[in-house]
C-alpha positions as CSV (number, residue, x, y, z in Angstrom):
1,X,-15.6,-7.6,2.3
2,X,-13.2,-10.4,1.3
3,X,-9.6,-9.9,2.7
4,X,-7.9,-10.4,-0.7
5,X,-10.3,-8.0,-2.4
6,X,-9.4,-5.4,0.2
7,X,-5.7,-6.0,-0.5
8,X,-6.2,-5.5,-4.2
9,X,-8.4,-2.4,-3.6
10,X,-5.7,-0.7,-1.5
11,X,-3.0,-1.5,-4.0
12,X,-5.1,0.3,-6.6
13,X,-5.8,3.2,-4.2
14,X,-2.1,3.7,-3.5
15,X,-1.4,3.6,-7.2
16,X,-4.1,6.3,-7.7
17,X,-2.5,8.4,-5.0
18,X,0.9,8.2,-6.7
19,X,-0.6,8.9,-10.1
20,X,-2.4,12.0,-8.7
21,X,0.9,13.2,-7.1
22,X,2.8,12.8,-10.4
23,X,0.1,14.5,-12.4
24,X,-0.3,17.5,-10.1
25,X,3.2,17.9,-8.7
26,X,4.6,17.0,-12.1
27,X,3.8,20.4,-13.6
28,X,4.9,22.1,-10.4
29,X,8.3,20.5,-10.7
30,X,8.4,21.4,-14.4
31,X,7.6,25.0,-13.7
32,X,10.3,25.1,-11.0
33,X,12.9,23.6,-13.4
34,X,12.0,26.2,-16.1
35,X,11.9,29.2,-13.7
36,X,15.5,30.4,-14.3
37,X,15.3,30.0,-18.0
38,X,11.9,31.2,-19.1
39,X,11.8,34.2,-16.6
40,X,14.1,36.8,-18.0
41,X,13.8,39.3,-15.1
42,X,12.5,39.4,-11.6
43,X,9.0,40.3,-12.5
44,X,8.7,37.5,-15.0
45,X,10.0,35.0,-12.5
46,X,7.5,36.2,-9.9
47,X,4.8,35.7,-12.5
48,X,6.0,32.1,-13.1
49,X,6.0,31.3,-9.4
50,X,2.6,32.8,-9.0
51,X,1.2,30.2,-11.5
52,X,1.9,27.4,-9.0
53,X,1.9,29.5,-5.8
54,X,-1.7,28.6,-4.7
55,X,-1.2,24.9,-5.5
56,X,2.3,23.5,-4.9
57,X,1.8,22.7,-1.2
58,X,-1.6,21.2,-1.7
59,X,-0.2,19.0,-4.5
60,X,2.4,17.7,-2.1
61,X,-0.3,16.4,0.2
62,X,-0.8,13.6,-2.3
63,X,2.8,12.4,-1.6
64,X,2.2,12.5,2.2
65,X,-1.1,10.6,1.7
66,X,0.5,8.0,-0.5
67,X,3.2,7.4,2.1
68,X,0.7,7.3,4.9
69,X,-1.6,4.9,3.1
70,X,1.4,2.6,2.3
71,X,2.4,2.6,6.0
72,X,-1.1,1.7,7.1
73,X,-2.2,-0.7,4.4
74,X,1.2,-2.4,3.6
75,X,3.5,-1.9,6.6
76,X,6.1,-4.4,5.3
77,X,6.3,-2.6,2.0
78,X,6.7,0.7,3.8
79,X,9.4,-0.7,6.1
80,X,11.5,-2.3,3.3
81,X,11.1,0.7,1.0
82,X,11.8,3.4,3.4
83,X,14.7,1.6,5.1
84,X,16.3,0.4,1.8
85,X,15.8,3.6,-0.1
86,X,16.6,5.8,2.9
87,X,19.4,7.9,1.3
88,X,17.3,8.6,-1.8
89,X,14.2,9.5,0.3
90,X,16.3,11.7,2.6
91,X,17.6,13.6,-0.5
92,X,14.0,13.8,-1.8
93,X,12.7,15.2,1.5
94,X,15.6,17.7,1.8
95,X,15.0,18.9,-1.8
96,X,11.3,19.4,-1.1
97,X,12.1,21.3,2.1
98,X,14.5,23.6,0.3
99,X,12.0,24.1,-2.5
100,X,9.2,25.0,-0.1
101,X,11.4,27.4,1.9
102,X,12.6,29.1,-1.4
103,X,9.0,30.1,-2.4
104,X,8.6,31.9,0.9
105,X,12.1,33.3,1.4
106,X,12.6,34.6,-2.1
107,X,10.4,37.7,-1.6
108,X,11.8,38.6,1.8
109,X,14.6,40.7,0.2
110,X,14.7,42.7,-3.0
111,X,18.4,42.1,-3.5
112,X,18.9,40.5,-6.9
113,X,21.6,38.1,-5.6
114,X,19.3,37.0,-2.8
115,X,16.4,36.3,-5.2
116,X,18.7,34.6,-7.8
117,X,19.9,32.3,-5.0
118,X,16.4,31.1,-4.2
119,X,15.4,30.8,-7.8
120,X,18.2,28.3,-8.3
121,X,17.1,26.5,-5.1
122,X,13.7,26.2,-6.6
123,X,15.3,24.8,-9.7
124,X,17.4,22.2,-7.9
125,X,14.5,21.5,-5.4
126,X,12.4,20.6,-8.4
127,X,15.0,18.8,-10.5
128,X,16.2,16.4,-7.8
129,X,12.8,15.1,-6.7
130,X,11.9,14.5,-10.4
131,X,15.1,12.5,-10.9
132,X,14.8,10.5,-7.7
133,X,11.1,9.7,-8.1
134,X,11.8,8.4,-11.7
135,X,14.8,6.3,-10.5
136,X,12.7,4.9,-7.6
137,X,9.8,3.8,-9.7
138,X,12.0,2.4,-12.4
139,X,13.7,0.3,-9.8
140,X,10.4,-0.9,-8.3
141,X,9.4,-2.1,-11.8
142,X,12.8,-3.6,-12.4
143,X,13.4,-5.2,-9.0
144,X,15.9,-4.7,-6.3
145,X,17.9,-7.0,-4.1
146,X,15.7,-8.2,-1.2
147,X,16.5,-11.1,1.0
148,X,14.2,-13.7,2.7
149,X,13.7,-11.4,5.7
150,X,12.3,-8.6,3.5
151,X,15.5,-6.6,3.9
152,X,16.9,-4.5,1.1
153,X,20.6,-5.6,0.7
154,X,21.7,-3.1,-1.9
155,X,23.1,0.4,-1.5
156,X,22.1,3.9,-2.8
157,X,24.4,3.2,-5.8
158,X,22.5,0.0,-6.6
159,X,19.6,2.2,-7.6
160,X,21.6,4.2,-10.1
161,X,21.6,1.5,-12.7
162,X,21.1,2.3,-16.4
163,X,17.3,1.6,-16.3
164,X,16.9,3.5,-13.1
165,X,18.7,6.5,-14.5
166,X,16.7,6.3,-17.7
167,X,13.6,6.3,-15.7
168,X,14.8,9.4,-13.9
169,X,15.6,11.2,-17.1
170,X,12.2,10.2,-18.5
171,X,10.5,11.7,-15.4
172,X,12.5,14.9,-15.7
173,X,11.5,15.2,-19.3
174,X,7.8,14.6,-18.9
175,X,7.7,17.0,-16.0
176,X,9.5,19.7,-18.0
177,X,7.0,19.3,-20.9
178,X,4.0,19.1,-18.5
179,X,5.2,22.3,-16.8
180,X,5.9,24.2,-20.0
181,X,2.4,23.5,-21.2
182,X,1.0,24.5,-17.9
183,X,2.8,27.9,-18.2
184,X,1.4,28.1,-21.7
185,X,-2.1,27.8,-20.1
186,X,-1.5,30.1,-17.2
187,X,0.6,33.0,-18.4
188,X,0.4,35.8,-20.9
189,X,2.7,37.6,-23.3
190,X,6.4,36.8,-23.6
191,X,6.4,34.1,-20.9
192,X,3.6,32.3,-22.6
193,X,5.3,32.5,-26.0
194,X,8.6,31.2,-24.6
195,X,6.8,28.4,-22.8
196,X,5.0,27.4,-26.0
197,X,8.1,27.4,-28.1
198,X,10.0,25.4,-25.5
199,X,7.2,22.8,-25.3
200,X,7.1,22.4,-29.1
201,X,10.9,21.9,-29.3
202,X,11.2,19.7,-26.3
203,X,8.3,17.5,-27.2
204,X,10.6,15.7,-29.8
205,X,13.2,15.0,-27.1
206,X,10.5,13.6,-24.8
207,X,9.1,11.3,-27.5
208,X,12.6,9.8,-27.9
209,X,13.0,9.4,-24.1
210,X,9.5,7.8,-23.8
211,X,10.3,5.4,-26.6
212,X,13.7,4.5,-25.1
213,X,12.1,3.9,-21.7
214,X,9.4,1.7,-23.4
215,X,11.9,-0.4,-25.3
216,X,14.3,-0.8,-22.4
217,X,11.5,-2.0,-20.2
218,X,11.4,-5.2,-22.3
219,X,15.1,-5.8,-21.4
220,X,15.3,-4.7,-17.8
221,X,11.9,-5.9,-16.4
222,X,9.8,-9.0,-16.6
223,X,7.1,-7.2,-18.6
224,X,7.1,-10.0,-21.2
225,X,6.1,-12.6,-18.6
226,X,3.6,-10.3,-16.9
227,X,2.0,-8.5,-19.9
228,X,3.3,-10.3,-23.0
229,X,4.9,-8.9,-26.2
230,X,1.8,-6.8,-26.7
231,X,1.6,-5.0,-23.4
232,X,-2.0,-4.0,-23.9
233,X,-3.9,-0.8,-24.3
234,X,-2.5,1.1,-21.3
235,X,1.2,1.3,-22.2
236,X,0.4,1.7,-25.9
237,X,-2.1,4.5,-25.2
238,X,0.5,6.2,-23.0
239,X,2.8,6.5,-26.0
240,X,0.0,7.6,-28.3
241,X,-0.9,10.4,-25.9
242,X,2.7,11.6,-26.0
243,X,2.6,11.7,-29.8
244,X,-0.8,13.5,-29.7
245,X,0.8,16.2,-27.4
246,X,2.8,17.5,-30.3
247,X,-0.2,17.6,-32.6
248,X,-2.2,19.7,-30.2
249,X,0.8,22.0,-29.5
250,X,1.2,22.7,-33.2
251,X,-2.5,23.5,-33.4
252,X,-2.3,25.6,-30.3
253,X,-4.9,23.5,-28.5
254,X,-3.1,23.9,-25.3
255,X,-5.8,22.5,-23.0
256,X,-5.8,19.3,-24.9
257,X,-1.9,19.2,-25.0
258,X,-1.9,19.5,-21.2
259,X,-4.5,16.7,-20.9
260,X,-2.3,14.5,-23.1
261,X,0.9,15.0,-21.0
262,X,-1.2,14.3,-17.9
263,X,-2.5,11.2,-19.5
264,X,1.0,10.1,-20.4
265,X,2.1,10.5,-16.8
266,X,-0.9,8.6,-15.5
267,X,-0.6,5.7,-18.1
268,X,3.1,5.4,-17.7
269,X,2.8,5.1,-13.9
270,X,-0.1,2.7,-14.3
271,X,2.1,0.5,-16.5
272,X,4.7,0.4,-13.7
273,X,2.1,-0.8,-11.2
274,X,0.8,-3.3,-13.7
275,X,4.2,-4.8,-14.1
276,X,4.6,-5.0,-10.3
277,X,1.1,-6.4,-9.4
278,X,0.6,-8.4,-7.2
279,X,4.1,-7.7,-6.0
280,X,4.9,-4.4,-4.3
281,X,8.7,-4.8,-4.3
282,X,10.3,-7.3,-6.6
283,X,13.3,-9.3,-5.4
284,X,16.1,-9.8,-7.9
285,X,17.8,-12.3,-5.5
286,X,14.9,-14.8,-5.5
287,X,11.4,-14.2,-6.9
288,X,9.9,-16.0,-3.9
289,X,11.4,-13.3,-1.6
290,X,9.4,-10.6,-3.3
291,X,6.9,-8.6,-1.2
292,X,3.4,-8.9,-2.4
293,X,0.1,-7.4,-1.5
294,X,-0.6,-10.6,0.4
295,X,2.5,-11.0,2.5
296,X,3.1,-7.2,3.1
297,X,-0.4,-6.0,4.1
298,X,-2.1,-5.1,7.4
299,X,-5.0,-7.1,8.9
300,X,-8.4,-7.3,7.3
301,X,-9.9,-5.1,10.1
302,X,-7.3,-2.4,9.4
303,X,-8.1,-2.3,5.7
304,X,-11.8,-2.2,6.4
305,X,-11.5,0.8,8.7
306,X,-9.2,2.5,6.3
307,X,-11.7,1.9,3.5
308,X,-14.5,3.6,5.5
309,X,-12.3,6.6,6.3
310,X,-11.3,6.9,2.7
311,X,-14.9,6.8,1.5
312,X,-15.7,9.7,3.8
313,X,-12.7,12.0,3.4
314,X,-11.3,11.5,-0.1
315,X,-14.3,13.0,-1.8
316,X,-14.1,16.0,0.5
317,X,-10.4,16.5,-0.2
318,X,-10.9,16.2,-4.0
319,X,-13.8,18.7,-3.9
320,X,-11.7,21.2,-2.0
321,X,-8.7,20.8,-4.2
322,X,-10.8,21.1,-7.3
323,X,-12.4,24.3,-5.9
324,X,-8.9,25.9,-5.4
325,X,-8.1,25.2,-9.0
326,X,-11.4,26.8,-10.0
327,X,-10.8,29.9,-7.9
328,X,-7.3,30.4,-9.3
329,X,-8.1,29.4,-12.9
330,X,-7.3,32.8,-14.5
331,X,-4.1,33.6,-16.3
332,X,-1.3,35.2,-14.4
333,X,-0.1,38.6,-15.7
334,X,3.4,39.9,-15.3
335,X,2.0,43.1,-13.8
336,X,3.9,43.5,-10.4
337,X,0.7,45.0,-8.8
338,X,-1.1,41.7,-9.3
339,X,1.6,39.3,-8.1
340,X,1.6,37.8,-4.6
341,X,5.0,36.0,-4.5
């Protein structure tokens, strides 16, 4: 297969991996952020945790795979990204570790103070990654200072610019809405009612955040040069699906509402990759110093081998993960006898 075609294919595959991670881990993070507020007692909080208990660690595999694929397919992208964004990625990893430990440690002691501590660890372990991931991708679309040697010359604080922070808030918002609708799908009784009411109220906030992010993208990125004044069907459909979420929530068509928030996540991230392509890291110092799929990729042989491996194992992984969601498809009751976590 042509070398340039392989480079494009692996850019698309990495984008798909990130989209899959945001879609699946997005509602995980949303549930974690809502845990202390929608769960009014220990049993209700256990029920909320049980909705994502069978899935959260499997969903995080998408993050690992996206990082691994980036390392193998575009090593210069990986090196510049992980060295330049090191403090942010360290905080992300630390938050994910604390979050994972919290799910397991919470049930080790029945002391209310002990459990409350780990509940808040789950909250912050979900909030911080949502913020950092949004900031990171907003900066990738906006551009960061990269010199002629592919070195990031900024600091951690460089990433915390207005557009980056707006991207972080947008990610927190869509994950909260995605998670609330997921709880509406997966729980019963009072928890489900609270989740539904929260989703209906918060939807308006998220529409404003989404619109603000869309408008600001025209000022902080080169979307006009890349996509034009009319950005095309993908970004527009992403905003339309956000609007439709409210319609489906009001009609209590929760499955469709969940599909719409998922579509918004996927289409928004797709838009970010469309702005970047064929660049993978945009240099604000000099456009010629940007990393692209052509100057940051591995050899043709490496990409060919990776493609064969992906063709074999990706369908197996997708089938297995789909099977786990099918097995644990039933609603979670707040009956303590039925709860695992």
